[in-house]
N, C-alpha and C positions, 0 to 999 in steps of 0.2 A: 488474412481468416485469425478467426478468435477460436483458441483453442480451449475449451473449458471443461470444468472438475466441479461437481457440485458435492459438496460436504453437509450431510443430512438430507436425508433422501423421504420425508416425509412429507406432507401436502403440500408445502411450498417448495421443496426439492422438486418433486414428481413436475409442479406447474412449470417450474424453469426448467426443466427435462423436455416439457410440453412443447414451450416456447421455443426453445432453443432448436427445435425440429423444424423450424418456419424461418428460419435466418439463413440468407444464403451465405453468409460472412460469416456463420458460427459453426460448430462442430462439437458436438459431446464427448468427451474422450473418455471422463470415468465418473462415478460418481461413489460414494461412502456413507455406509450408514451403520450406526452400533449393533440395530437390528437385522439380523439378515432375511426377515422374511418382506422387510422394503423393496429388496435388493429382489426378488422372484421375477417380476416384471419388466426387469431392464434389458433393453434390444442388446441382442448377443456380441455388437461389435463394439460394446462400451465396457470397458474393464470397470470391475466393481470389489470394493474394498470393505473391510469392517471396521479399520482404522485410518484414521485423517493422515499420520504420518506415513501410511504407503501412499492414498494419494497424492501427498505434497511432492513425495519422490518422483513421480512419473514426469519426464522431461517435454512428455506430449502438451500437458497441460499447462498453459499460459495464463489463465485468469481464472480464480477460484471464486465459485458463489457459495458462501455462507449461509445456510439454511437451518441450525441448530437450535434449540432452545435460547433464551435469550442471557441469560448467565453464563452460557459459554462462549458469547460473542468474542470477549477480550481474548481469551486462552487461544482462539481459533483464528484471530488477526494474526497475534503474534507468532501463532506459527505457520500459518502463511507467508506474511511477510519475511522471516527468518528465511524460508526456502525460495524467497523472491519472487511469488507470485503475486500478479496485479489481483486485485479484492474486489468482490462485490459483495455489499454484506447485506443481508437481511434486516429490515427495520425490526421493532425496537432499535437505534444501533450500539446502544449500552444501558446498563441499569441506570447509569446516572452521569452527569455532565464531567466528572474526572476522568471516570474510566474512558469514556471517548476522547478528550484531550491526550490519555497516555493511548489509546489508538492512534490517533494523528501522528505521535512524535514518532512511534514504532514503525511506523508506514514512510512515515518522513525520511528516518534515517536510512530504511532500508531502500529508497527511493524505488518505491513500487507505486504504480497507482491506484486508488482508493475511493470507492463510491458507496452510497447505501441504496440500495431497490428502493424509492419512493416514488414506484410506478403510479400512484393515485394522482401524482402533478399531470399525468394525460387521462384524467377521468373525464368525459363529456359534458355531465354535468358540472364540473370546476371551472372548466373551461368556458364555458357559456358565461358565469358571472364573472370569470377574470376578464373575458374579454370585453362585458359591460360596464363594469370598474374603472378598466384602463381607457377605454372609447371617451369617457366622461359624458356619457348620453343623460347620464340621471344628473350632472350636476355636480355639487358638491355632496360626496356619501359622507352619511353622518352615523349610517349603522348596518353591519354586515353580520347575518347570522346564519350559522354552519350546523344541521341537527341529524340526529341519526337513529331510530328508533326498534324495538324490538319485541317480541311476544312471548319468547322460550324462556328466558332470565338467566341461566344457569351457565356457566361456564363448561369447556370440556378439556380433556387432556391434560397436558402438565400446565394449561393454561389457569387452572384453578388454585397453582402454588404463588403464593408472592415470592417467596424466595429464587422460583424461577423466573419472575419479569413476568407473573401472570395478571388477569383483568385487562378490564375493558381501556383506563388509560393507556395501557401500552403497547396494546392491541389497535384499534381502530383509533383512539386519541393523537397517537403520533403523526397519523395521513391527516387528519380534520384540521391540527394545529400548522401542520407543517403547510397546507394548502393556505389557511389564513395569513401564516408568515410572508410565504412567496406572492401574495397578491397585494398584501396591504402595506404603502409605501412609509417610512420612518419610522423610529425609534418607538420601540414597546414601553410605556414608561410604566405600566403599572397591571397589577395580576390579580384577580380576587376568582378563587374556585372554592368549590362546594363538590366534595368528591364521598362518593358512598357507597354501602353495601346494601341492598336492596334485598333480592334473593340469597346472594352470594354470600358464605360467612367471612370468607378468607380474605376476596380478592375485591374489587369496586368494581361495580356495574353499572353506576350513575355518576353523572360528573356535570355540572355547571360552571364554565369557565368565561369569566370577564375577561377581557382583552382593551386594554386603555392606550390608544396610539396618538404621539405629539401630532401627527396629521389632522387632529379632530375625526378620528371612528374610532367607534366601539365595536369590538368584534366579540360576537357571544357563540361557544362550542357547547353543545348539549347532545348528551349522549343517554340512552337509557336502554335495557335489555328488557325492562319489563315495563315500560309506559304506554300504554294502552289507548286506543282510540277506534269506533267501529268507523273508519274512513277510508277510502280505495288511497292505494298506494302508500299509507300512512307508515307503514313499517319499510322505507326507504328512505332514501336522502332527499335532505330540503334545504334549501336556499333560500334566502332573503335579502336584498339589496335595499337600501334604503339611500336616497338624496333628494336635495332639495327641486329637481326638477322632473320628479316621478320615481317610481318604484321599479324593482324586477324582483321575480320568484322563480324556481325550476323546484320540479317535485320528479323524486323517480330516478332508480339508476339507468333506465331509459328515460332521459330527461323532458319532461313535460312544463311550458311555461310561457309568461308574456313578459314587455315592459309596460308598464301600467302608467298612465298619466291622468291629468284632469284637464278639461276641456278649456275650463276657467278658475279663478281663485277669486274666492268673496274679498272685497276691500274691507279693512278695518273700518267697522263706523262706532266711534265711539259714544255712550249713550244708548246705543238703540239694543232693543231686546224684541230676538226672534222667537214666538212663542210655536213649541211643536207638540206632539202628544206625550213627549218623553219632558217637557218641561222647557225652560228657556234655553236653548241651545243653536248653534250655527256650526260649530265642529263636528256634529256627530248626527246619528239617526242615517237613513236608506238615501244614499244619494238620487237626485234627480235625474232623468232618463238624458242620455248624452251627457251629462257630468264626466265619466269615469272613459277614456277609451284605452284601447291596447294597442301595442307593435307587438310582430314578432321579433323572437330574438336574434340573435345575429348568428349565423350558420357559422360550426367548427365541427373539423373532421379529426378525430384522434384515437389512439388506441395503444396499451399499454406496451407494445412492441417499441414502441416508439422510444422508451426509454433505452434500451437495446443498441436503436438505430443511431440516437446522438450519442451513444457510451461507443461504438463503433468509429464514428466519426471522429470525437474526441481521441481515439489509439490512434487514428491515421494523421492526426495531428490538423484537421479540417476544423474543428468545434474547441468550444470550450466546454469543459466538464459543464453540463446540467446542476446535478445534484452534489453541490461545494461541501467537502468535509467542513468547511467554515459554519455554513447554513445551519448543518445538522448539530454542530455543536450550540449553535443559539438554542435551538430546539430542545435540547437534552437539556440544556441550563433551565429553559423554561420549564419544563419538566420537574426540575428541582424544585423551582420557584410555587410549583401549583401544587405540589406535596407539602410543601412548607404553607402556604397560605390556609389548605384545606385543613392541614393537622393543631395551625395556632386559630384558625377562623378570623383571618384578617387579610388586607391587601399587601401586596408585595413587591415593594417599589423593585424594577427592571433591568430598565435602560437609561 
């Protein structure tokens, strides 16, 4: 049985509390928040505290979930490790790569388990695309695009403060980038990033990031909180994967998509011109009837509880840790490279 304590009982802390209710191998023992109003709806059998040190002194708590604002992560990890508690840390794990390396050293020295809550590795839209890529049904992949768009523009709460780790790069960006790194094989050679403040004055709300892998795949991650189009499901997730044997797309949090191929390819004919209404071309324009054929995407069954299911199996010694600190260190270093690229308007060598 996993005995949980939660430090930081805002939106994500309460989300964790609701999740733990569904775990037959987990029990919520205590929660902590500096704002007592956040604790008013905590079940009566769960202990409540206003200070992290008080929760960490609870012998019944074996695993601590840290869900405080980003700039407080390092402090809380140090406290939890000193108290010999296993740690599940909310993303983004740290403010930079150096901070996360310090967390790894502290938890390793304390001999406690340490992982990061990247539950979006179990998003259905992502797992569909990951299955398509790994099955090689599209042949040699050359491009993967992952995007998310919104219409409200402005950040909220502490997310408006850069010193707290606010902004979309550290909010959704870490998820989108983690998904790319967990999907695409090989070293990430070069990064180029455009990161902007479109509506928000102090924190980023748009980015377009190009990732060049030595496997020959180019990854593109784009997000905009004020990126508008009057198209159904536009303000949701979008994936596109291109290979030399077809393409695949998925749209929406409740994903809909297809694998798309051509029934035949025209042969190269040197010197021969084909006239169309738009001029001489054979590559563009409306495809003739029957040229494009579609296939259904593979079936996958995933949900966010699987993060905790795998963690429990890891604690019981039945599985390896799924979200490994070494993977998240790579992700945090990538965020550092992205910020440098955007600041200096240049490509940055990575691995």
